[in-house]
BALUM-339162 format. One record per atom (N, C-alpha, C): residue number from 1; residue in one letter; atom name; x negated, y, z negated. Coordinates in steps of 0.1 Angstrom, whole numbers, always signed. Atoms other than C-alpha are relative to their C-alpha. Example, Ala and Ser with C-alpha at 12.3 -4.5 7.8 and 13.67 -1.06 7.14 Angstrom:
BEGIN
   i aa at     X     Y     Z
   1  A  N    -9   -12    +0
   1  A CA  -123   -45   -78
   1  A  C    -9   +12    +0
   2  S  N    +9   -11    +0
   2  S CA  -137   -11   -71
   2  S  C    +8   +11    -8
END
This chain:
BEGIN
   i aa at     X     Y     Z
   1  X  N   -11   -10    -4
   1  X CA  -107    +7  +265
   1  X  C    +8    +2   -13
   2  X  N    -8    -3   +12
   2  X CA   -87   +23  +239
   2  X  C   +15    -2    +3
   3  X  N   -14    +2    -2
   3  X CA   -50   +18  +233
   3  X  C    +6   +13    +6
   4  X  N    -5   -13    -6
   4  X CA   -45   +55  +242
   4  X  C    -1    +0   +15
   5  X  N    +2    +1   -15
   5  X CA   -59   +48  +277
   5  X  C   +10    -9    +6
   6  X  N   -10   +10    -5
   6  X CA   -36   +18  +281
   6  X  C   +14    +7    +1
   7  X  N   -13    -7    +0
   7  X CA    -6   +39  +271
   7  X  C    +1   +11   +10
   8  X  N    +0   -11   -10
   8  X CA   -16   +68  +293
   8  X  C    +2    -6   +14
   9  X  N    -1    +6   -13
   9  X CA   -21   +46  +323
   9  X  C   +14    -6    +3
  10  X  N   -13    +6    -1
  10  X CA   +12   +28  +317
  10  X  C   +11   +11    +2
  11  X  N    -9   -11    -1
  11  X CA   +30   +61  +313
  11  X  C    -1    +6   +14
  12  X  N    +2    -5   -13
  12  X CA   +15   +74  +346
  12  X  C    +7    -9   +10
  13  X  N    -6   +10   -10
  13  X CA   +26   +42  +364
  13  X  C   +15    +1    -1
  14  X  N   -14    -1    +2
  14  X CA   +61   +45  +349
  14  X  C    +6   +13    +7
  15  X  N    -4   -12    -6
  15  X CA   +63   +81  +360
  15  X  C    +0    -1   +15
  16  X  N    +0    +2   -14
  16  X CA   +53   +71  +395
  16  X  C   +11    -8    +5
  17  X  N   -11    +9    -4
  17  X CA   +79   +44  +396
  17  X  C   +13    +8    +0
  18  X  N   -12    -8    +1
  18  X CA  +106   +69  +385
  18  X  C    +0   +10   +12
  19  X  N    +1   -10   -11
  19  X CA   +94   +94  +411
  19  X  C    +4    -7   +13
  20  X  N    -3    +8   -12
  20  X CA   +95   +67  +438
  20  X  C   +15    -3    +1
  21  X  N   -14    +3    +1
  21  X CA  +130   +57  +427
  21  X  C    +9   +12    +3
  22  X  N    -7   -13    -3
  22  X CA  +142   +93  +428
  22  X  C    -1    +3   +14
  23  X  N    +2    -3   -14
  23  X CA  +128   +97  +462
  23  X  C    +9    -9    +9
  24  X  N    -9    +9    -7
  24  X CA  +147   +66  +474
  24  X  C   +14    +4    -1
  25  X  N   -14    -3    +2
  25  X CA  +180   +77  +459
  25  X  C    +3   +13    +7
  26  X  N    -3   -12    -6
  26  X CA  +177  +112  +473
  26  X  C    -4    +0   +15
  27  X  N    +5    +1   -14
  27  X CA  +163  +100  +507
  27  X  C   -11   +10    +3
  28  X  N   +11    -9    -1
  28  X CA  +132  +121  +501
  28  X  C   -13    -9    +2
  29  X  N   +12    +8    -3
  29  X CA  +103  +102  +518
  29  X  C   -12    +5    -6
  30  X  N   +12    -6    +6
  30  X CA   +77  +126  +505
  30  X  C    -1    -3   -15
  31  X  N    +0    +3   +14
  31  X CA   +87  +121  +469
  31  X  C    -2   -15    -3
  32  X  N    +2   +14    +1
  32  X CA   +89   +84  +474
  32  X  C   -15    -4    +2
  33  X  N   +14    +3    -2
  33  X CA   +54   +83  +488
  33  X  C    -9    +5   -11
  34  X  N    +7    -5   +11
  34  X CA   +41  +105  +460
  34  X  C    +1   -10   -12
  35  X  N    -2   +10   +11
  35  X CA   +56   +80  +435
  35  X  C    -9   -12    +2
  36  X  N    +8   +12    -3
  36  X CA   +39   +51  +452
  36  X  C   -15    +3    -2
  37  X  N   +14    -4    +2
  37  X CA    +6   +70  +452
  37  X  C    -4    +1   -14
  38  X  N    +2    -1   +15
  38  X CA    +9   +78  +415
  38  X  C    -2   -13    -6
  39  X  N    +1   +14    +5
  39  X CA   +14   +41  +408
  39  X  C   -13    -6    +3
  40  X  N   +12    +6    -4
  40  X CA   -16   +31  +428
  40  X  C   -12    +7    -8
  41  X  N   +10    -7    +7
  41  X CA   -37   +58  +411
  41  X  C    -1    -5   -14
  42  X  N    +0    +5   +14
  42  X CA   -27   +46  +376
  42  X  C    -5   -14    +0
  43  X  N    +5   +14    +0
  43  X CA   -34   +10  +386
  43  X  C   -15    +0    +2
  44  X  N   +14    -1    -3
  44  X CA   -68   +20  +399
  44  X  C    -8    +4   -13
  45  X  N    +6    -5   +13
  45  X CA   -76   +38  +366
  45  X  C    -1   -12    -9
  46  X  N    -1   +11    +9
  46  X CA   -65    +7  +347
  46  X  C   -11   -11    +4
  47  X  N   +10   +10    -5
  47  X CA   -87   -16  +369
  47  X  C   -14    +5    -4
  48  X  N   +14    -5    +3
  48  X CA  -117    +7  +363
  48  X  C    -2    -1   -15
  49  X  N    +2    +2   +15
  49  X CA  -111    +6  +325
  49  X  C    -3   -14    -3
  50  X  N    +3   +15    +2
  50  X CA  -109   -32  +327
  50  X  C   -14    -4    +4
  51  X  N   +13    +4    -4
  51  X CA  -141   -34  +346
  51  X  C   -11    +5   -10
  52  X  N   +10    -6   +10
  52  X CA  -159   -11  +321
  52  X  C    +0    -9   -12
  53  X  N    -1    +9   +11
  53  X CA  -146   -33  +293
  53  X  C    -7   -13    +2
  54  X  N    +7   +13    -3
  54  X CA  -158   -65  +310
  54  X  C   -15    +2    +0
  55  X  N   +14    -2    +0
  55  X CA  -192   -50  +316
  55  X  C    -6    +2   -14
  56  X  N    +5    -3   +13
  56  X CA  -195   -38  +281
  56  X  C    +0   -13    -8
  57  X  N    +0   +13    +6
  57  X CA  -185   -73  +268
  57  X  C   -11    -9    +4
  58  X  N   +11    +9    -6
  58  X CA  -210   -90  +291
  58  X  C   -13    +4    -6
  59  X  N   +13    -5    +5
  59  X CA  -238   -68  +279
  59  X  C    -1    +0   -15
  60  X  N    +1    +1   +15
  60  X CA  -229   -70  +242
  60  X  C    -4   -14    -4
  61  X  N    +3   +14    +4
  61  X CA  -235  -108  +242
  61  X  C   -14    -3    +1
END
């Protein structure tokens, strides 16, 4: 995984956290849910990248 992918996933997760927080502050349940969903999506991408890296490392040995 490249550093760019790490940064992109972290940025997406942070944006989701901000969106969730804004939803809580404004009492907007839809925005809060979207923020949580964005965070889950970013975490899933990161997990997929980690799995690809692990598989690549295992096959490189």
